[in-house]
C-alpha positions in Angstrom: 112.7 108.3 113.4 110.4 105.7 112.0 107.2 104.7 113.9 106.4 101.0 114.4 104.4 99.0 113.5 103.6 100.1 109.9 102.2 98.0 107.0 103.6 97.7 103.3 101.2 96.8 100.6 102.6 95.7 97.3 100.7 95.8 94.0 100.8 93.8 90.7 101.2 97.2 88.8 101.7 101.0 89.3 98.1 101.2 88.0 96.9 99.3 91.1 98.9 101.5 93.4 97.5 104.6 91.8 94.0 103.2 92.1 94.7 102.5 95.8 95.9 106.2 96.2 92.8 107.5 94.5 90.3 105.4 96.6 92.1 105.8 100.0 92.3 109.6 99.9 89.8 110.9 102.4 89.2 107.6 104.2 91.3 108.7 107.2 94.1 106.2 106.9 97.5 107.6 106.8 99.6 106.2 103.9 102.3 107.1 101.3 103.3 105.7 98.0 106.9 104.5 98.1 109.4 102.3 96.2 108.9 98.5 97.1 111.6 97.6 99.8 114.2 95.2 98.7 113.6 92.8 101.5 110.1 92.3 100.0 110.9 92.2 96.4 113.9 92.8 94.0 111.7 94.1 91.2 111.0 97.7 90.7 107.6 98.9 91.8 105.4 100.9 94.0 104.1 100.1 97.5 101.8 101.8 100.0 103.3 102.3 103.4 100.4 102.6 105.8 100.8 104.0 109.3 98.7 104.3 112.4 96.0 101.7 111.7 95.0 98.5 113.2 95.5 95.4 110.9 91.9 94.3 110.8 90.7 97.9 109.9 93.3 98.1 106.9 92.4 94.7 105.6 88.5 95.4 105.9 88.9 98.9 104.3 91.1 97.4 101.4 88.7 94.6 100.8 85.6 96.8 101.1 86.9 99.1 98.5 87.7 96.1 96.3 91.2 97.1 95.9 93.6 94.6 94.3 97.1 94.0 95.8 99.8 91.5 95.8 100.6 91.2 99.5 100.3 93.1 102.8 103.3 93.0 105.2 103.8 94.4 108.7 107.1 95.8 110.0 106.8 95.3 113.7 110.3 96.5 115.0 113.4 98.0 113.6 115.9 95.7 112.1 113.3 92.8 111.9 112.2 91.3 108.6 108.6 92.2 107.6 106.0 89.6 108.3 103.5 88.6 105.6 100.0 89.4 106.8 97.9 88.6 103.8 98.2 87.7 100.1 95.6 88.6 97.5 93.1 85.8 97.0 91.7 85.1 93.6 88.2 86.5 93.8 87.2 85.7 90.1 84.5 83.4 91.4 82.9 86.0 93.8 79.9 87.8 92.5 79.4 91.7 93.0 
């Protein structure tokens, strides 16, 4: 039985997904790399399914670790389409 809500994070490449996995290990946020669900994208790829975390905590953690992603979706309830939470913003103008 799936637990709701949960988040799905898509990435521009498998490399970005693997970097997410490497940086997020040990942070204390439960996640698993999975194939991108068809309702999000018809292309092949890897996504991160993230469980048991508040939306703001997830976004702040990903942003603080400077992890690049395409989009973050939330699955609120069974049989409902995922809702877009946030898209990657172009950060090329930001200084480190």
